[in-house]
Phi, psi and omega in degrees: 000135178293147183233134177231152178260123181255108184254120186225148175253106185290348183262000181286146174055231182269011176067018188281345185300325183294340178276351185245004185299314182299320179297317178299311181298320179298313184294319178292321180296321177298331180271007178085024180236127176265118177266130177256119184279146172219124184265124173279131179265133183303127176066012177250144177273115182260016187303312183298316180295319180294320177302315181297319180294313181295328181276341185272345183209171181251127180239144178279332180196171171228159177234136175247121176248115181169192178272190181299325178295319178294319177297316179302315180301314184288325177296319176297317177299314181303303187293316183292337181252010174066029179274128189242359178292154183294152177247136169255136180249118176255110185294123180227006182264199181275310182266314180054045185303309185289320180301319179293329181290341176253016171085015180276128180261187177266011182268121185298319180295326175297319179304311183298317180298322179298315180295314185289335178288336174074016178283119186237139174236144171265118186242166183279165169220154172268152179232123182258123176052036179057026185224313189244129182263154173212150178261327187265281186199162166230153182206166177208144180106209182306134179073349190294333181257015181303313182295318184296321185264007175266120185298148181299324181292322177294318177300317183295321187279320184237005172063224187296336178301331179300322179293318180297319179298317178293324179296313178297322180296332183279345186304316181287353186251032185292134174237132179266145175215151178281137181229136175245124179237124180236126177240184178291346184240344184203168173222130183231134171242127186207145170277121187231166173248344183199142170224149177224145168241117189238149177249324178248180185271345184256136182221129174051038178088352179274114177288141180052041177307315176222102190294336184282347182293143184222122183276009179236004189268358180076016182228154171255150176254127182249124181242126178245131180250117184291161176300137183218159176286156182307320180295321178293326179294321177297318177295323178296316180296322177296320177297319179299314181291336180266003179061039180239029188290326190304330185269003186282129184287346180276001182247136173253131181245129177232138176241130186204166174280329179202163180206158172242130183235129178214164181212156175286338179266164175275108184239123177268141178261160174241132184240115181048044176083001181242152180299134182238199185278183176261154170294151009277157176223155172243126182236134175222158180269130174260119189227118344278170185242312183219159176260128181235144166286130182229151172270324176197166170237121180294000000 
């Protein structure tokens, strides 16, 4: 019988995964797959336990059930420990940006079908300061801490709407900072309110935030948002929600294999919805980085 490791965060999103475990195990077992469960504990480092599990037995694949932060944690564990078996991502968080970018829905039967169909893609990852990997995005400035400062109960009760409410609330508190971005092809200095380095097309719950992004091209997309008046910022947010961002003149787009980003101010970054380090940072694209079960690639 084929064996897979099921790694889940019971505190992600609306906490519903724990109510569906028996159904998942039953369906996989009917398909000839034995799932071995492993529970991620909130705010605890499970690295030692996971190493022991992966070394003690042989698995054909693993599944991560949780939000973008849980996926980020497991991708870092995978790459840093040289684990090469395919990963299935079951979206269980509030935004599930990366899971949605590879076609994963909230339907449990769809999850099972994706794994059993065996369609695998090798996709890119970003690497920050030669230490921390990410699949989705990193950002700094306006809106960047929306996920961090949105309470878990608010996320649980109204989901992605909580992020939008926090984003609108942040508009009157805009702070501008100078940013220097250097790539293999250019160097830009600009006063900005927000910057993003993205690997996929979805950011902070916004589907198709930047349609040109490609998680298989070996490049990262860097977006800089210039200083704007409050009314222009509201129009910018409306454009983001309407998926019309690409044509906005207040945005600078750079595509590169790697970049260095620094500022005269103390700017903290957010990585896949979780609190990250301070600038300056060096970011590069790892191509390819991990194998994923996918329903589609946008």
